[in-house]
C-alpha positions, 0 to 999 in steps of 0.5 A, a space after each residue: 181858507 181858515 184863519 189862525 190868529 198869531 197875535 192880537 192886541 187892541 187898546 185906546 191910545 194917543 195919535 202920537 203913539 199910534 204914529 210912533 207904531 207905524 214909524 217903527 213899521 215903515 222903518 222896519 219895512 224899508 230897512 228890510 228888518 223883521 217885524 217883532 209884535 209884542 204885547 204882554 205874554 204874546 209875541 210873534 216876529 214876521 219877516 215880510 218879503 220885498 214885495 207885498 199886498 198892501 190893502 187899505 180899508 176906510 169903514 163906517 159901521 152903524 145904522 144908516 143916517 145915524 152916527 156910527 163907528 169909523 174906522 181906517 185898516 192898514 193890512 200887509 199881506 204876502 204868502 208864506 211860500 214867497 208868491 207875489 200878491 195882487 196887484 191893484 190900483 195906485 194908492 195915494 195918501 194925503 
């Protein structure tokens, strides 16, 4: 299925600033509000349904056995037609 990028932003920030963004997303999800993403002249508003797929991925990029780049990715997915997402195992974050 082809992918269309509706919004993209990437910048270096302090952990506290990133935590603030994640808190705002969490608050909006918890209260059922829309998510509006804005950076420069880009804006997109999305309305996540009550149930969605939450994907968490930890990756290491680079040559085996050498220092590389680590990442943690959080992704929320849902069908535009309102269908339920997939079910997975129980997630724990400590």
